[in-house]
C-alpha positions, 0 to 999 in steps of 0.5 A, spaced: 500 500 500 502 506 497 504 511 503 500 518 502 505 524 502 506 528 509 501 534 510 505 540 512 499 544 513 500 543 521 508 541 521 511 546 526 517 547 522 513 549 516 508 553 519 513 557 523 517 558 516 511 561 513 509 565 518 516 568 518 516 569 511 510 572 511 511 577 516 518 579 513 514 580 506 509 585 510 514 588 514 518 590 507 512 592 504 511 597 510 518 600 510 519 601 503 518 608 503 524 609 508 528 607 502 532 602 506 534 594 503 532 589 508 540 588 509 541 595 511 535 595 516 537 589 519 544 591 520 542 598 523 537 593 528 543 589 530 547 595 531 542 598 535 541 592 539 549 591 540 552 598 540 559 598 540 560 591 536 565 590 532 564 588 524 566 581 526 561 581 532 556 583 528 557 578 523 557 572 528 550 575 531 547 576 524 550 569 521 553 573 515 560 572 512 565 578 515 566 580 508 559 582 507 558 585 513 564 589 512 561 591 505 555 593 508 558 597 514 562 601 508 555 603 505 552 605 511 558 609 513 558 613 507 551 614 507 551 617 514 547 611 518 553 609 522 559 611 525 566 608 527 570 608 533 577 605 534 577 599 538 581 600 544 585 594 544 585 592 537 588 597 532 585 593 526 578 593 529 572 599 529 567 599 534 560 601 530 555 606 533 548 608 530 548 616 528 542 620 530 539 619 523 539 612 524 537 612 531 530 616 528 529 610 523 530 605 528 525 608 532 520 608 526 522 601 524 520 599 531 513 603 531 512 599 524 514 592 528 509 594 533 504 595 529 505 589 524 505 584 531 499 587 533 496 586 526 498 579 526 496 577 533 489 580 532 484 575 535 489 572 540 488 574 547 494 577 551 494 571 556 495 566 550 500 571 546 504 570 553 503 563 553 505 562 546 511 566 547 513 562 553 513 556 549 517 559 543 522 561 548 522 554 551 523 551 544 529 556 543 532 554 549 532 547 547 535 548 541 541 552 544 542 547 549 542 542 543 547 546 539 552 547 545 552 540 547 554 538 539 559 543 540 562 540 546 563 533 543 
């Protein structure tokens, strides 16, 4: 007897991937008027979360190649979105910070993000939202623990 193909409609990984893809696409649509690429606003977002990071640290956090992050940093520096400061202990490295211009855009991106989240969570009561987030954080913790265990082998 032939086995029927698996249904992915209720597969956790596929649903999570679809939600992520759809949310990113909608976010991109909502910020298009800012004339920043996804790569640019993601870079700015990571610098906002980790001010003073080096390009190497940002590359690790963003899971990108160092050369890609370096090129993006040069573009954003020229456009006035970031500033570099010499690293106190490493003469080859720079600490990266947002400029005031970028800070204003990050605030707008954050507002768009909040509105989008409210829109896609519409219909879920606050208590269920909190439980959902707790469950997702638990899954993330499990995955991080698995990653740490695999690195120690």
